Phi, psi and omega in degrees: 000124181272162175298323178299317183292324184295313178306311179306318178302328190255002180306308184302336186262330192243350183281116184284154178291153182298132177074003182231140175290164186291338181274355187296311181300305184301324181293321179298313177298319178291324178300310182302309182297325175275324189257312184280313190296319180293335181275334185256328190288146174275163172308318182299320180298317179296310187285330189263333190235303192282324177289313172300323182298317182291320184289317180292324180298315181296318177299320176302320179294317178298312178296327184288330175294323180286300185275312182292314187270312186267347171080018183256123191277138175219134176244021184242026184300319182292336178292322179283335174292320176301315176302320178296320183287314182288326177296313176296325178293318185285325176296320178293322179288325194246348182252102182292137178078004179288123180286160180309314182298321177298318178295326184288315184291317178298318177297321173299318181293327178297315179295321179296323177296316176296313175307318178298317183300314182275356171267357175295333173294345178293341179293338180243327187257155176218159168058229187298327181291319179289325176299317174300320181291320179282347172293329180296333179289326179299308182292327184285315182296314181298322178298307185299320182290330173281328190278319185253109181288353178303319184297327182257022182058036184057035179284135179296325180273339186085357182255121182232145179288141176283146177291157182294143171284123182214121180238123180054033178088355179262121183280133180237050179275337182284163185299329175289319180291323178291322178294316182293321175299311177300319184294319180295310182298321180295313182301315182293311180291329178294316177302311183293326175298316176300315177299326180291317186288336179264005179267181174304317176304313180298320175302315176305308182307311184291325173305311185294321182290323186281316177197109187296318184295314178300316176303318174298318182297321183280002176101012180283132175282094185298308183301316180296326185288314181309307185295327175293323177298312179297320181299309184293315179303315181287323175304311179295314176294330170302315182293327164306320179297322177290325175297311183300319177276314185282317178269329184260289187289334183063017170219159177240112186208145179304328184292339180282348181233046185275185183295328172306322180294322180289324175289324173307310178298323178294321177293324176300321182288320178295310179291321179289318179127127177292150173062038175207125180302311184293339177302325180299321179291314178302311182295321176293327181295316183290315183299320184279324180282324190307306187297329181288318179291323180292321182294313178301312180298317181294319177296322178293318184282310190254353179065225180302336184291342187265082188268188183297320183295313179295323179299312183296316183295318181293320179301318173294321183290312179296314181300317179299314182299318180299318180298318182293317178298325181290319178296326183273313191268326184209079186296338181273359171080183186300329181295319178285325172298321178291322178295323180289323175301311184293325178293323183268347181298323175301321177294322175293317180293326185288341178286340187273000000 
């Protein structure tokens, strides 16, 4: 792996805009997210768009570290989300006095342990065979959560209410409070993920992804690097599962973490762009907003004919077509497309 190749991998995340420092854009986005959005957004915007967007973006960041940077394919992301959500629920229920942040961290560690267990086949398997192996995690976790009622506190339906969000005696049960909590968690973990991928560990991930034999020759601990990628990815995805259940759905249930959710997170990474942190946010934005736009457009054009069944099928068809288009026309995803537009925009404006 050459230094040029490595630099190319990180350009979408580290190259600053002309005339602006690299931190200007993320700081500006955070300022708007913390100050303007809570004042201007409606409850519908929080509940239907912003909360699922934040949870899915974080899950996309976690999967991108594993698949985009480390090159290990996984189809069990929703299983690790479920482990995080159920671990946080049971820790909150059974460990008296444990603060919410403690539950969050321990839930992420629980998901990391499960991710390590199902990441062990990556030491021998690659590509399609590894994907099938991680798919087993999806079925195993769903089976365990359904089979053993202890995980859901012996609930007859298996559906349980998420505990209230409370930090230092401050309740965060309203839409704004849950949004600010999710936003803070996502911002912190995204920052740490960015620091990770530009560190020596991130370079090891990319070296293993590009050529395992060459990585081993230059001294990269390949087996350790693969397992670390699974652990870090599962930790982040597990915490995303907590946000999905506690902040968005407000319930903890196996159906919220089915196979469709795993594919949804994979599509976020593909559409947003592999090996780029910001791509997870672009992909999640499209995945969350797209069904709402499609439903409004379909209702406007077709009226009552466009029911929920037609909407679901249309969404799958159009989303599949979009993925094919991205793979053919822009395989680096929305992040690369946005980077290209931002780079050419000053030239276009200067000609006018």
